[in-house]
N, CA, C and O atoms as CSV, one atom per row, in Angstrom:
chain,resi,resn,atom,element,x,y,z
A,1,MET,N,N,-181.857,147.413,-127.283
A,1,MET,CA,C,-180.945,147.703,-127.861
A,1,MET,C,C,-179.762,147.272,-127.658
A,1,MET,O,O,-179.508,147.562,-126.489
A,2,ASP,N,N,-178.538,146.535,-128.300
A,2,ASP,CA,C,-177.202,146.363,-128.047
A,2,ASP,C,C,-176.041,147.284,-127.729
A,2,ASP,O,O,-176.357,148.473,-127.775
A,3,ASP,N,N,-175.099,147.100,-127.498
A,3,ASP,CA,C,-174.013,147.968,-126.881
A,3,ASP,C,C,-173.503,148.491,-128.590
A,3,ASP,O,O,-172.668,149.390,-128.688
A,4,LYS,N,N,-174.008,147.932,-129.669
A,4,LYS,CA,C,-172.824,148.790,-130.636
A,4,LYS,C,C,-174.275,149.747,-131.126
A,4,LYS,O,O,-173.904,150.733,-131.764
A,5,GLU,N,N,-175.414,149.699,-131.014
A,5,GLU,CA,C,-176.737,150.606,-131.310
A,5,GLU,C,C,-176.382,151.773,-130.080
A,5,GLU,O,O,-175.836,152.781,-130.528
A,6,LEU,N,N,-176.582,151.765,-128.857
A,6,LEU,CA,C,-175.954,152.341,-127.549
A,6,LEU,C,C,-175.074,153.414,-128.158
A,6,LEU,O,O,-175.567,154.517,-128.395
A,7,PHE,N,N,-173.757,153.151,-128.434
A,7,PHE,CA,C,-172.369,153.347,-128.874
A,7,PHE,C,C,-172.845,154.148,-130.325
A,7,PHE,O,O,-172.530,155.337,-130.284
A,8,GLU,N,N,-173.516,153.752,-131.559
A,8,GLU,CA,C,-173.895,154.827,-132.437
A,8,GLU,C,C,-174.519,156.189,-132.363
A,8,GLU,O,O,-174.258,157.335,-132.727
A,9,ALA,N,N,-176.141,155.075,-131.266
A,9,ALA,CA,C,-176.919,156.470,-130.705
A,9,ALA,C,C,-176.025,157.661,-129.717
A,9,ALA,O,O,-176.575,158.756,-129.594
A,10,GLY,N,N,-174.849,157.480,-129.115
A,10,GLY,CA,C,-174.615,157.661,-129.126
A,10,GLY,C,C,-173.972,157.919,-127.026
A,10,GLY,O,O,-173.140,158.587,-126.411
A,11,CYS,N,N,-175.024,156.905,-126.735
A,11,CYS,CA,C,-175.397,156.516,-125.566
A,11,CYS,C,C,-173.798,155.807,-124.508
A,11,CYS,O,O,-173.369,154.696,-124.821
A,12,PHE,N,N,-173.370,156.306,-123.780
A,12,PHE,CA,C,-172.141,155.392,-123.243
A,12,PHE,C,C,-173.131,155.190,-121.802
A,12,PHE,O,O,-174.039,155.766,-121.203
A,13,SER,N,N,-172.317,154.015,-121.717
A,13,SER,CA,C,-172.596,153.561,-120.490
A,13,SER,C,C,-171.564,154.309,-119.609
A,13,SER,O,O,-170.433,154.657,-119.948
A,14,PRO,N,N,-172.315,154.530,-118.134
A,14,PRO,CA,C,-171.731,155.336,-117.495
A,14,PRO,C,C,-169.981,154.142,-116.926
A,14,PRO,O,O,-168.991,154.549,-116.318
A,15,GLU,N,N,-170.140,153.329,-117.222
A,15,GLU,CA,C,-168.687,152.585,-117.026
A,15,GLU,C,C,-167.786,152.624,-118.026
A,15,GLU,O,O,-166.653,152.146,-117.972
A,16,TRP,N,N,-168.266,153.180,-118.926
A,16,TRP,CA,C,-167.171,153.652,-119.939
A,16,TRP,C,C,-166.134,154.582,-120.183
A,16,TRP,O,O,-166.596,155.666,-120.540
A,17,VAL,N,N,-164.696,154.547,-120.110
A,17,VAL,CA,C,-164.029,155.250,-120.110
A,17,VAL,C,C,-162.731,154.996,-120.484
A,17,VAL,O,O,-162.271,153.937,-120.057
A,18,THR,N,N,-161.766,155.920,-121.405
A,18,THR,CA,C,-160.603,155.502,-122.269
A,18,THR,C,C,-159.985,154.687,-121.522
A,18,THR,O,O,-159.797,153.489,-121.735
A,19,ASP,N,N,-159.594,155.423,-120.468
A,19,ASP,CA,C,-158.388,154.401,-119.602
A,19,ASP,C,C,-159.057,153.330,-118.488
A,19,ASP,O,O,-160.187,152.894,-118.269
A,20,ASP,N,N,-158.089,153.204,-118.071
A,20,ASP,CA,C,-158.109,151.669,-116.825
A,20,ASP,C,C,-158.922,152.176,-115.781
A,20,ASP,O,O,-159.820,151.606,-115.162
A,21,GLU,N,N,-158.456,153.393,-115.666
A,21,GLU,CA,C,-158.274,154.370,-114.122
A,21,GLU,C,C,-160.051,155.300,-114.742
A,21,GLU,O,O,-160.384,155.924,-115.749
A,22,GLN,N,N,-160.753,154.870,-113.411
A,22,GLN,CA,C,-161.924,155.675,-113.372
A,22,GLN,C,C,-162.092,157.446,-113.112
A,22,GLN,O,O,-161.972,157.822,-111.946
A,23,LEU,N,N,-162.349,158.442,-114.129
A,23,LEU,CA,C,-162.461,159.541,-113.762
A,23,LEU,C,C,-163.621,160.100,-112.512
A,23,LEU,O,O,-164.668,159.541,-112.184
A,24,PRO,N,N,-163.255,160.897,-112.174
A,24,PRO,CA,C,-164.094,161.774,-110.978
A,24,PRO,C,C,-165.127,162.416,-111.674
A,24,PRO,O,O,-164.904,163.087,-112.682
A,25,ILE,N,N,-166.496,162.215,-111.089
A,25,ILE,CA,C,-167.513,163.390,-111.852
A,25,ILE,C,C,-167.064,164.651,-112.193
A,25,ILE,O,O,-167.033,165.424,-113.151
A,26,SER,N,N,-166.593,164.520,-110.569
A,26,SER,CA,C,-165.732,166.228,-110.669
A,26,SER,C,C,-165.268,166.900,-112.032
A,26,SER,O,O,-165.848,167.745,-112.713
A,27,ARG,N,N,-163.747,166.116,-112.272
A,27,ARG,CA,C,-163.350,166.139,-113.405
A,27,ARG,C,C,-164.019,165.753,-114.978
A,27,ARG,O,O,-163.551,166.270,-115.993
A,28,ALA,N,N,-164.863,165.039,-115.010
A,28,ALA,CA,C,-165.698,164.370,-116.541
A,28,ALA,C,C,-166.453,165.688,-116.819
A,28,ALA,O,O,-166.689,166.066,-117.966
A,29,TYR,N,N,-166.951,166.611,-115.314
A,29,TYR,CA,C,-168.313,167.387,-115.903
A,29,TYR,C,C,-167.828,168.852,-115.482
A,29,TYR,O,O,-168.540,169.821,-115.217
A,30,SER,N,N,-166.297,168.755,-115.489
A,30,SER,CA,C,-166.214,170.318,-114.847
A,30,SER,C,C,-166.129,171.383,-115.761
A,30,SER,O,O,-165.644,170.989,-116.822
A,31,GLN,N,N,-166.427,172.647,-115.762
A,31,GLN,CA,C,-166.416,173.134,-116.824
A,31,GLN,C,C,-165.654,174.688,-116.622
A,31,GLN,O,O,-165.556,175.406,-115.626
A,32,GLU,N,N,-165.232,174.832,-117.852
A,32,GLU,CA,C,-164.334,175.596,-118.141
A,32,GLU,C,C,-164.175,177.212,-118.602
A,32,GLU,O,O,-164.412,177.521,-119.770
A,33,SER,N,N,-163.744,178.261,-117.577
A,33,SER,CA,C,-164.620,179.224,-118.129
A,33,SER,C,C,-163.302,180.229,-118.690
A,33,SER,O,O,-162.123,180.121,-118.355
A,34,LYS,N,N,-163.852,181.151,-119.569
A,34,LYS,CA,C,-162.751,181.902,-120.395
A,34,LYS,C,C,-163.358,183.347,-120.487
A,34,LYS,O,O,-164.481,183.845,-120.418
A,35,ASP,N,N,-162.298,183.702,-120.643
A,35,ASP,CA,C,-162.483,185.274,-120.620
A,35,ASP,C,C,-163.099,185.806,-122.311
A,35,ASP,O,O,-163.018,185.012,-123.248
A,36,LEU,N,N,-163.756,187.367,-122.527
A,36,LEU,CA,C,-164.240,187.438,-122.953
A,36,LEU,C,C,-163.521,187.761,-124.356
A,36,LEU,O,O,-164.030,187.909,-125.466
A,37,LYS,N,N,-161.793,187.841,-123.838
A,37,LYS,CA,C,-161.361,188.010,-125.265
A,37,LYS,C,C,-161.308,186.679,-125.436
A,37,LYS,O,O,-162.441,186.245,-125.642
A,38,THR,N,N,-160.509,185.867,-125.441
A,38,THR,CA,C,-160.587,184.240,-125.775
A,38,THR,C,C,-162.173,183.786,-126.574
A,38,THR,O,O,-162.395,183.340,-127.699
A,39,LEU,N,N,-162.960,184.081,-125.595
A,39,LEU,CA,C,-164.422,183.981,-126.590
A,39,LEU,C,C,-163.816,184.322,-127.804
A,39,LEU,O,O,-163.335,183.490,-128.572
A,40,LEU,N,N,-163.828,185.483,-127.983
A,40,LEU,CA,C,-163.921,186.692,-128.977
A,40,LEU,C,C,-162.879,185.932,-130.301
A,40,LEU,O,O,-163.376,185.756,-131.414
A,41,LYS,N,N,-161.521,185.559,-130.028
A,41,LYS,CA,C,-160.724,185.089,-131.006
A,41,LYS,C,C,-161.453,183.366,-131.560
A,41,LYS,O,O,-161.455,182.945,-132.716
A,42,GLU,N,N,-161.977,182.692,-130.392
A,42,GLU,CA,C,-162.040,181.405,-130.707
A,42,GLU,C,C,-163.836,181.846,-131.791
A,42,GLU,O,O,-164.257,180.911,-132.472
A,43,LEU,N,N,-164.460,182.862,-131.812
A,43,LEU,CA,C,-165.321,182.956,-132.228
A,43,LEU,C,C,-165.330,183.195,-133.615
A,43,LEU,O,O,-165.992,182.717,-134.537
A,44,ASP,N,N,-163.942,184.526,-133.513
A,44,ASP,CA,C,-163.558,184.724,-135.766
A,44,ASP,C,C,-163.182,183.927,-135.896
A,44,ASP,O,O,-163.520,183.629,-137.041
A,45,ALA,N,N,-162.242,182.692,-135.276
A,45,ALA,CA,C,-161.585,181.702,-135.823
A,45,ALA,C,C,-162.844,180.984,-136.575
A,45,ALA,O,O,-163.072,181.108,-137.779
A,46,ILE,N,N,-163.677,180.156,-135.595
A,46,ILE,CA,C,-165.142,179.816,-136.352
A,46,ILE,C,C,-165.746,180.598,-137.097
A,46,ILE,O,O,-166.724,180.061,-137.617
A,47,LYS,N,N,-165.507,182.193,-137.528
A,47,LYS,CA,C,-166.567,182.563,-138.340
A,47,LYS,C,C,-165.551,182.373,-140.006
A,47,LYS,O,O,-165.987,181.946,-141.075
A,48,ASP,N,N,-164.185,182.840,-139.708
A,48,ASP,CA,C,-163.389,182.743,-140.686
A,48,ASP,C,C,-163.594,181.132,-141.582
A,48,ASP,O,O,-163.909,181.096,-142.772
A,49,ASN,N,N,-163.408,180.207,-140.955
A,49,ASN,CA,C,-163.597,179.043,-141.118
A,49,ASN,C,C,-164.824,178.301,-141.781
A,49,ASN,O,O,-164.718,177.440,-142.655
A,50,ILE,N,N,-165.968,178.750,-141.252
A,50,ILE,CA,C,-167.182,178.808,-141.699
A,50,ILE,C,C,-167.139,179.207,-143.086
A,50,ILE,O,O,-167.388,178.403,-143.984
A,51,GLN,N,N,-166.731,180.826,-143.376
A,51,GLN,CA,C,-166.582,181.590,-144.584
A,51,GLN,C,C,-165.843,180.589,-145.687
A,51,GLN,O,O,-166.402,180.314,-146.749
A,52,GLN,N,N,-164.637,180.113,-145.362
A,52,GLN,CA,C,-163.549,179.385,-145.645
A,52,GLN,C,C,-164.661,178.324,-146.737
A,52,GLN,O,O,-164.653,178.362,-147.967
A,53,ILE,N,N,-165.469,177.516,-145.955
A,53,ILE,CA,C,-166.277,175.967,-146.129
A,53,ILE,C,C,-167.445,177.106,-146.946
A,53,ILE,O,O,-168.337,176.383,-147.388
A,54,GLN,N,N,-167.705,178.355,-147.243
A,54,GLN,CA,C,-168.621,178.729,-148.062
A,54,GLN,C,C,-168.361,179.032,-149.070
A,54,GLN,O,O,-169.262,179.071,-149.908
A,55,ALA,N,N,-166.826,179.428,-149.485
A,55,ALA,CA,C,-165.737,180.035,-150.665
A,55,ALA,C,C,-165.833,178.376,-151.095
A,55,ALA,O,O,-166.119,178.162,-152.273
A,56,ARG,N,N,-165.684,177.587,-150.502
A,56,ARG,CA,C,-165.349,175.964,-151.112
A,56,ARG,C,C,-166.491,175.509,-152.002
A,56,ARG,O,O,-166.561,175.236,-153.200
A,57,GLN,N,N,-167.448,175.525,-150.902
A,57,GLN,CA,C,-169.355,175.185,-151.342
A,57,GLN,C,C,-169.428,175.876,-153.048
A,57,GLN,O,O,-169.749,175.423,-154.147
A,58,TRP,N,N,-168.963,177.128,-152.557
A,58,TRP,CA,C,-169.957,177.716,-153.636
A,58,TRP,C,C,-168.545,177.782,-155.429
A,58,TRP,O,O,-168.813,178.095,-156.589
A,59,HIS,N,N,-167.503,177.442,-154.954
A,59,HIS,CA,C,-166.812,177.213,-156.007
A,59,HIS,C,C,-167.200,175.736,-156.108
A,59,HIS,O,O,-167.663,175.769,-157.248
A,60,LEU,N,N,-167.307,174.746,-155.804
A,60,LEU,CA,C,-167.741,173.363,-156.112
A,60,LEU,C,C,-169.213,173.447,-156.539
A,60,LEU,O,O,-169.717,172.397,-156.936
A,61,ALA,N,N,-169.964,174.542,-156.511
A,61,ALA,CA,C,-171.405,174.457,-156.754
A,61,ALA,C,C,-171.434,174.642,-158.698
A,61,ALA,O,O,-171.975,174.071,-159.645
A,62,GLU,N,N,-170.231,176.123,-158.411
A,62,GLU,CA,C,-169.572,175.988,-160.119
A,62,GLU,C,C,-169.191,175.238,-161.066
A,62,GLU,O,O,-169.587,175.010,-162.209
A,63,MET,N,N,-167.850,174.672,-160.017
A,63,MET,CA,C,-167.600,173.658,-161.436
A,63,MET,C,C,-168.392,172.534,-161.573
A,63,MET,O,O,-167.992,171.722,-162.407
A,64,ILE,N,N,-169.545,172.237,-160.897
A,64,ILE,CA,C,-170.727,171.022,-161.230
A,64,ILE,C,C,-171.256,171.641,-162.227
A,64,ILE,O,O,-171.487,171.047,-163.280
A,65,LYS,N,N,-171.581,173.178,-162.016
A,65,LYS,CA,C,-172.571,173.554,-163.243
A,65,LYS,C,C,-172.043,173.716,-163.928
A,65,LYS,O,O,-172.672,173.200,-164.852
A,66,PHE,N,N,-170.689,174.342,-164.562
A,66,PHE,CA,C,-169.823,174.069,-165.308
A,66,PHE,C,C,-169.906,172.884,-166.339
A,66,PHE,O,O,-170.346,172.862,-167.488
A,67,HIS,N,N,-169.132,171.545,-165.268
A,67,HIS,CA,C,-169.184,170.146,-166.186
A,67,HIS,C,C,-170.360,170.046,-166.616
A,67,HIS,O,O,-170.414,169.993,-167.844
A,68,GLU,N,N,-171.676,169.984,-165.898
A,68,GLU,CA,C,-173.414,169.756,-166.585
A,68,GLU,C,C,-173.532,170.625,-167.905
A,68,GLU,O,O,-174.283,170.170,-168.767
A,69,HIS,N,N,-172.833,171.911,-168.191
A,69,HIS,CA,C,-173.389,172.846,-169.299
A,69,HIS,C,C,-172.188,171.642,-170.450
A,69,HIS,O,O,-172.700,171.071,-171.413
A,70,GLN,N,N,-170.593,171.434,-170.111
A,70,GLN,CA,C,-169.990,171.321,-171.158
A,70,GLN,C,C,-170.120,169.604,-171.422
A,70,GLN,O,O,-169.354,169.052,-172.210
A,71,ILE,N,N,-171.201,168.824,-170.653
A,71,ILE,CA,C,-171.687,167.488,-170.854
A,71,ILE,C,C,-172.785,167.557,-171.575
A,71,ILE,O,O,-172.989,166.624,-172.352
A,72,ALA,N,N,-173.708,168.603,-171.512
A,72,ALA,CA,C,-175.248,169.215,-172.107
A,72,ALA,C,C,-174.373,169.659,-173.582
A,72,ALA,O,O,-175.031,169.410,-174.593
A,73,ASN,N,N,-173.457,170.070,-173.755
A,73,ASN,CA,C,-173.174,170.552,-175.264
A,73,ASN,C,C,-172.795,170.039,-176.136
A,73,ASN,O,O,-172.621,170.349,-177.314
A,74,GLU,N,N,-172.517,168.463,-175.056
A,74,GLU,CA,C,-171.463,167.543,-176.243
A,74,GLU,C,C,-172.219,166.544,-177.015
A,74,GLU,O,O,-171.645,165.847,-177.852
């Protein structure tokens, strides 16, 4: 594979960073611990986002049905 194929596959070389400065391994792979209250807020936000997307998807599907029905009647 060439570099472009590796990049598109999500495989980055260990030397690849966004800055000229190398990140220490401990900083690159640090784990952030969050309390339960914060995690629950984030989960609620994700659920709300999913519900909004589902509502838009349903609305678009209804619009497509309507337009297909209108075209079939013409």
